[in-house]
N, CA, C and O atoms as CSV, one atom per row, in Angstrom:
chain,resi,resn,atom,element,x,y,z
A,1,MET,N,N,-13.501,36.360,-15.896
A,1,MET,CA,C,-13.114,34.982,-15.741
A,1,MET,C,C,-11.684,34.757,-16.216
A,1,MET,O,O,-11.072,33.739,-15.894
A,2,ALA,N,N,-11.161,35.689,-16.967
A,2,ALA,CA,C,-9.797,35.547,-17.475
A,2,ALA,C,C,-8.801,35.489,-16.321
A,2,ALA,O,O,-7.818,34.752,-16.395
A,3,GLY,N,N,-9.037,36.252,-15.262
A,3,GLY,CA,C,-8.153,36.234,-14.107
A,3,GLY,C,C,-8.123,34.861,-13.448
A,3,GLY,O,O,-7.067,34.386,-13.028
A,4,PHE,N,N,-9.281,34.233,-13.363
A,4,PHE,CA,C,-9.361,32.894,-12.769
A,4,PHE,C,C,-8.633,31.887,-13.649
A,4,PHE,O,O,-7.925,31.017,-13.141
A,5,ASP,N,N,-8.800,31.996,-14.958
A,5,ASP,CA,C,-8.108,31.090,-15.881
A,5,ASP,C,C,-6.597,31.230,-15.759
A,5,ASP,O,O,-5.873,30.234,-15.777
A,6,ASP,N,N,-6.122,32.467,-15.634
A,6,ASP,CA,C,-4.682,32.698,-15.464
A,6,ASP,C,C,-4.185,32.086,-14.159
A,6,ASP,O,O,-3.125,31.461,-14.123
A,7,LEU,N,N,-4.947,32.269,-13.099
A,7,LEU,CA,C,-4.573,31.713,-11.799
A,7,LEU,C,C,-4.539,30.191,-11.849
A,7,LEU,O,O,-3.623,29.567,-11.314
A,8,ALA,N,N,-5.537,29.597,-12.491
A,8,ALA,CA,C,-5.584,28.143,-12.609
A,8,ALA,C,C,-4.394,27.631,-13.422
A,8,ALA,O,O,-3.810,26.602,-13.080
A,9,LYS,N,N,-4.037,28.326,-14.474
A,9,LYS,CA,C,-2.888,27.926,-15.289
A,9,LYS,C,C,-1.601,28.038,-14.481
A,9,LYS,O,O,-0.751,27.150,-14.543
A,10,GLN,N,N,-1.451,29.115,-13.729
A,10,GLN,CA,C,-0.256,29.287,-12.899
A,10,GLN,C,C,-0.160,28.177,-11.854
A,10,GLN,O,O,0.921,27.646,-11.603
A,11,ALA,N,N,-1.289,27.833,-11.253
A,11,ALA,CA,C,-1.303,26.762,-10.256
A,11,ALA,C,C,-0.912,25.438,-10.902
A,11,ALA,O,O,-0.117,24.680,-10.347
A,12,GLY,N,N,-1.471,25.163,-12.074
A,12,GLY,CA,C,-1.128,23.934,-12.792
A,12,GLY,C,C,0.343,23.886,-13.156
A,12,GLY,O,O,0.992,22.850,-13.014
A,13,ASP,N,N,0.868,25.006,-13.626
A,13,ASP,CA,C,2.293,25.079,-13.962
A,13,ASP,C,C,3.167,24.852,-12.737
A,13,ASP,O,O,4.166,24.136,-12.801
A,14,PHE,N,N,2.785,25.468,-11.620
A,14,PHE,CA,C,3.538,25.306,-10.374
A,14,PHE,C,C,3.562,23.839,-9.954
A,14,PHE,O,O,4.612,23.307,-9.593
A,15,ILE,N,N,2.412,23.200,-10.003
A,15,ILE,CA,C,2.330,21.791,-9.609
A,15,ILE,C,C,3.187,20.933,-10.527
A,15,ILE,O,O,3.920,20.060,-10.061
A,16,GLU,N,N,3.097,21.176,-11.821
A,16,GLU,CA,C,3.885,20.390,-12.777
A,16,GLU,C,C,5.386,20.567,-12.553
A,16,GLU,O,O,6.144,19.599,-12.619
A,17,GLN,N,N,5.811,21.794,-12.289
A,17,GLN,CA,C,7.232,22.077,-12.096
A,17,GLN,C,C,7.766,21.540,-10.765
A,17,GLN,O,O,8.966,21.305,-10.627
A,18,ASN,N,N,6.889,21.351,-9.803
A,18,ASN,CA,C,7.320,20.952,-8.459
A,18,ASN,C,C,6.732,19.625,-8.005
A,18,ASN,O,O,6.670,19.355,-6.806
A,19,LYS,N,N,6.301,18.792,-8.947
A,19,LYS,CA,C,5.599,17.569,-8.565
A,19,LYS,C,C,6.453,16.631,-7.713
A,19,LYS,O,O,5.927,15.951,-6.832
A,20,ASP,N,N,7.773,16.587,-7.965
A,20,ASP,CA,C,8.639,15.728,-7.137
A,20,ASP,C,C,8.710,16.229,-5.701
A,20,ASP,O,O,8.644,15.438,-4.761
A,21,LYS,N,N,8.844,17.540,-5.530
A,21,LYS,CA,C,8.901,18.120,-4.185
A,21,LYS,C,C,7.569,17.945,-3.467
A,21,LYS,O,O,7.537,17.670,-2.267
A,22,ILE,N,N,6.478,18.102,-4.195
A,22,ILE,CA,C,5.146,17.934,-3.605
A,22,ILE,C,C,4.958,16.489,-3.159
A,22,ILE,O,O,4.456,16.237,-2.064
A,23,GLN,N,N,5.358,15.541,-4.000
A,23,GLN,CA,C,5.246,14.129,-3.653
A,23,GLN,C,C,6.090,13.798,-2.421
A,23,GLN,O,O,5.648,13.058,-1.541
A,24,ASP,N,N,7.303,14.348,-2.361
A,24,ASP,CA,C,8.152,14.134,-1.184
A,24,ASP,C,C,7.502,14.700,0.078
A,24,ASP,O,O,7.551,14.076,1.138
A,25,ALA,N,N,6.894,15.878,-0.037
A,25,ALA,CA,C,6.240,16.504,1.118
A,25,ALA,C,C,5.060,15.667,1.597
A,25,ALA,O,O,4.831,15.544,2.801
A,26,LEU,N,N,4.311,15.091,0.659
A,26,LEU,CA,C,3.162,14.271,1.038
A,26,LEU,C,C,3.586,12.963,1.703
A,26,LEU,O,O,2.801,12.363,2.438
A,27,LYS,N,N,4.793,12.524,1.459
A,27,LYS,CA,C,5.291,11.275,2.041
A,27,LYS,C,C,6.243,11.515,3.207
A,27,LYS,O,O,7.020,10.626,3.555
A,28,SER,N,N,6.200,12.694,3.816
A,28,SER,CA,C,7.112,13.028,4.901
A,28,SER,C,C,6.523,12.677,6.269
A,28,SER,O,O,5.327,12.416,6.399
A,29,GLU,N,N,7.389,12.677,7.281
A,29,GLU,CA,C,6.943,12.454,8.659
A,29,GLU,C,C,5.991,13.561,9.108
A,29,GLU,O,O,5.021,13.303,9.821
A,30,GLN,N,N,6.271,14.792,8.686
A,30,GLN,CA,C,5.410,15.910,9.056
A,30,GLN,C,C,4.008,15.719,8.479
A,30,GLN,O,O,3.016,15.962,9.166
A,31,ALA,N,N,3.922,15.290,7.235
A,31,ALA,CA,C,2.617,15.024,6.625
A,31,ALA,C,C,1.904,13.898,7.356
A,31,ALA,O,O,0.686,13.937,7.529
A,32,GLU,N,N,2.663,12.894,7.785
A,32,GLU,CA,C,2.086,11.785,8.541
A,32,GLU,C,C,1.469,12.287,9.846
A,32,GLU,O,O,0.341,11.923,10.177
A,33,ASP,N,N,2.193,13.111,10.578
A,33,ASP,CA,C,1.684,13.645,11.845
A,33,ASP,C,C,0.430,14.489,11.638
A,33,ASP,O,O,-0.555,14.343,12.361
A,34,ILE,N,N,0.478,15.362,10.653
A,34,ILE,CA,C,-0.664,16.238,10.381
A,34,ILE,C,C,-1.874,15.422,9.932
A,34,ILE,O,O,-2.985,15.632,10.417
A,35,SER,N,N,-1.654,14.490,9.004
A,35,SER,CA,C,-2.778,13.699,8.501
A,35,SER,C,C,-3.381,12.837,9.605
A,35,SER,O,O,-4.600,12.679,9.668
A,36,ASP,N,N,-2.538,12.277,10.477
A,36,ASP,CA,C,-3.060,11.470,11.581
A,36,ASP,C,C,-3.957,12.295,12.493
A,36,ASP,O,O,-5.047,11.855,12.861
A,37,LYS,N,N,-3.505,13.480,12.857
A,37,LYS,CA,C,-4.300,14.346,13.743
A,37,LYS,C,C,-5.607,14.755,13.068
A,37,LYS,O,O,-6.671,14.726,13.686
A,38,LEU,N,N,-5.517,15.129,11.816
A,38,LEU,CA,C,-6.701,15.563,11.075
A,38,LEU,C,C,-7.690,14.415,10.903
A,38,LEU,O,O,-8.882,14.575,11.168
A,39,LEU,N,N,-7.201,13.265,10.463
A,39,LEU,CA,C,-8.086,12.123,10.245
A,39,LEU,C,C,-8.676,11.598,11.551
A,39,LEU,O,O,-9.830,11.173,11.580
A,40,ASP,N,N,-7.894,11.622,12.634
A,40,ASP,CA,C,-8.434,11.200,13.932
A,40,ASP,C,C,-9.573,12.113,14.357
A,40,ASP,O,O,-10.607,11.641,14.832
A,41,GLY,N,N,-9.388,13.418,14.187
A,41,GLY,CA,C,-10.437,14.372,14.552
A,41,GLY,C,C,-11.692,14.200,13.717
A,41,GLY,O,O,-12.805,14.215,14.243
A,42,ILE,N,N,-11.510,14.038,12.422
A,42,ILE,CA,C,-12.658,13.843,11.534
A,42,ILE,C,C,-13.354,12.528,11.861
A,42,ILE,O,O,-14.582,12.464,11.928
A,43,GLY,N,N,-12.555,11.477,12.065
A,43,GLY,CA,C,-13.138,10.176,12.386
A,43,GLY,C,C,-13.972,10.212,13.653
A,43,GLY,O,O,-15.071,9.659,13.690
A,44,GLU,N,N,-13.462,10.856,14.687
A,44,GLU,CA,C,-14.210,10.957,15.947
A,44,GLU,C,C,-15.480,11.785,15.774
A,44,GLU,O,O,-16.517,11.458,16.351
A,45,ALA,N,N,-15.404,12.851,14.986
A,45,ALA,CA,C,-16.591,13.680,14.738
A,45,ALA,C,C,-17.658,12.878,13.997
A,45,ALA,O,O,-18.841,12.961,14.327
A,46,VAL,N,N,-17.247,12.110,13.006
A,46,VAL,CA,C,-18.202,11.295,12.246
A,46,VAL,C,C,-18.827,10.237,13.150
A,46,VAL,O,O,-20.029,9.984,13.076
A,47,LYS,N,N,-18.013,9.623,13.999
A,47,LYS,CA,C,-18.534,8.589,14.897
A,47,LYS,C,C,-19.582,9.141,15.864
A,47,LYS,O,O,-20.446,8.401,16.333
A,48,LYS,N,N,-19.509,10.426,16.160
A,48,LYS,CA,C,-20.495,11.031,17.064
A,48,LYS,C,C,-21.855,11.191,16.399
A,48,LYS,O,O,-22.873,11.256,17.088
A,49,VAL,N,N,-21.889,11.254,15.073
A,49,VAL,CA,C,-23.164,11.513,14.392
A,49,VAL,C,C,-23.743,10.294,13.683
A,49,VAL,O,O,-24.914,10.309,13.305
A,50,VAL,N,N,-22.951,9.241,13.494
A,50,VAL,CA,C,-23.477,8.029,12.863
A,50,VAL,C,C,-23.704,6.973,13.931
A,50,VAL,O,O,-23.079,7.012,14.990
A,51,PRO,N,N,-24.589,6.039,13.659
A,51,PRO,CA,C,-24.815,4.957,14.632
A,51,PRO,C,C,-23.527,4.167,14.892
A,51,PRO,O,O,-22.668,4.049,14.017
A,52,ASP,N,N,-23.411,3.630,16.108
A,52,ASP,CA,C,-22.209,2.919,16.536
A,52,ASP,C,C,-21.851,1.746,15.624
A,52,ASP,O,O,-20.676,1.401,15.502
A,53,GLU,N,N,-22.834,1.138,14.990
A,53,GLU,CA,C,-22.522,-0.017,14.143
A,53,GLU,C,C,-21.702,0.352,12.899
A,53,GLU,O,O,-21.229,-0.529,12.180
A,54,HIS,N,N,-21.538,1.656,12.649
A,54,HIS,CA,C,-20.741,2.114,11.503
A,54,HIS,C,C,-19.316,2.513,11.889
A,54,HIS,O,O,-18.542,2.939,11.032
A,55,ASP,N,N,-18.963,2.379,13.163
A,55,ASP,CA,C,-17.624,2.781,13.618
A,55,ASP,C,C,-16.510,2.047,12.874
A,55,ASP,O,O,-15.506,2.661,12.512
A,56,ALA,N,N,-16.668,0.769,12.644
A,56,ALA,CA,C,-15.634,0.004,11.949
A,56,ALA,C,C,-15.451,0.505,10.516
A,56,ALA,O,O,-14.327,0.575,10.018
A,57,LYS,N,N,-16.548,0.851,9.862
A,57,LYS,CA,C,-16.469,1.369,8.493
A,57,LYS,C,C,-15.756,2.719,8.485
A,57,LYS,O,O,-14.946,2.986,7.597
A,58,VAL,N,N,-16.050,3.565,9.462
A,58,VAL,CA,C,-15.374,4.861,9.577
A,58,VAL,C,C,-13.874,4.638,9.738
A,58,VAL,O,O,-13.075,5.324,9.100
A,59,ASP,N,N,-13.485,3.689,10.583
A,59,ASP,CA,C,-12.065,3.379,10.779
A,59,ASP,C,C,-11.418,2.852,9.497
A,59,ASP,O,O,-10.274,3.191,9.194
A,60,ASP,N,N,-12.146,2.024,8.745
A,60,ASP,CA,C,-11.622,1.505,7.478
A,60,ASP,C,C,-11.377,2.630,6.476
A,60,ASP,O,O,-10.328,2.678,5.833
A,61,VAL,N,N,-12.338,3.522,6.350
A,61,VAL,CA,C,-12.203,4.652,5.418
A,61,VAL,C,C,-11.033,5.531,5.849
A,61,VAL,O,O,-10.220,5.948,5.024
A,62,LYS,N,N,-10.959,5.805,7.135
A,62,LYS,CA,C,-9.856,6.613,7.669
A,62,LYS,C,C,-8.512,5.959,7.359
A,62,LYS,O,O,-7.574,6.646,6.954
A,63,GLY,N,N,-8.407,4.673,7.540
A,63,GLY,CA,C,-7.166,3.955,7.257
A,63,GLY,C,C,-6.785,4.006,5.786
A,63,GLY,O,O,-5.611,4.155,5.447
A,64,ASN,N,N,-7.774,3.883,4.917
A,64,ASN,CA,C,-7.493,3.953,3.476
A,64,ASN,C,C,-7.032,5.326,3.055
A,64,ASN,O,O,-6.135,5.449,2.221
A,65,ILE,N,N,-7.625,6.358,3.613
A,65,ILE,CA,C,-7.202,7.725,3.300
A,65,ILE,C,C,-5.791,7.960,3.834
A,65,ILE,O,O,-4.961,8.580,3.168
A,66,ASP,N,N,-5.532,7.465,5.029
A,66,ASP,CA,C,-4.228,7.685,5.678
A,66,ASP,C,C,-3.071,7.089,4.875
A,66,ASP,O,O,-1.948,7.588,4.948
A,67,LYS,N,N,-3.330,6.045,4.124
A,67,LYS,CA,C,-2.285,5.416,3.314
A,67,LYS,C,C,-1.741,6.367,2.238
A,67,LYS,O,O,-0.634,6.169,1.737
A,68,SER,N,N,-2.512,7.386,1.889
A,68,SER,CA,C,-2.109,8.327,0.834
A,68,SER,C,C,-1.150,9.396,1.315
A,68,SER,O,O,-0.536,10.084,0.500
A,69,PHE,N,N,-1.009,9.549,2.623
A,69,PHE,CA,C,-0.199,10.630,3.186
A,69,PHE,C,C,0.829,10.089,4.159
A,69,PHE,O,O,0.582,9.112,4.866
A,70,GLY,N,N,1.965,10.723,4.189
A,70,GLY,CA,C,2.968,10.397,5.190
A,70,GLY,C,C,3.730,9.136,4.904
A,70,GLY,O,O,3.848,8.696,3.760
A,71,THR,N,N,4.248,8.559,5.972
A,71,THR,CA,C,5.156,7.427,5.856
A,71,THR,C,C,4.558,6.109,6.310
A,71,THR,O,O,5.176,5.062,6.116
A,72,GLU,N,N,3.389,6.128,6.901
A,72,GLU,CA,C,2.756,4.888,7.384
A,72,GLU,C,C,1.384,4.726,6.804
A,72,GLU,O,O,0.702,3.743,7.096
């Protein structure tokens, strides 16, 4: 387990040292495009398995998640 602990510490250190760059990447146009495609695909997949009356809720959840990524 020591190897996993070392890896986790390295990951934490990397994130701490690069948090500004990571934040910029999450708020970029590229992140917006990727998140839109991913969330649209997930949203459509969920809508296929839940009753139609839940479509609006799926769209609301998708919209709230989308606010965390990209520029829009």
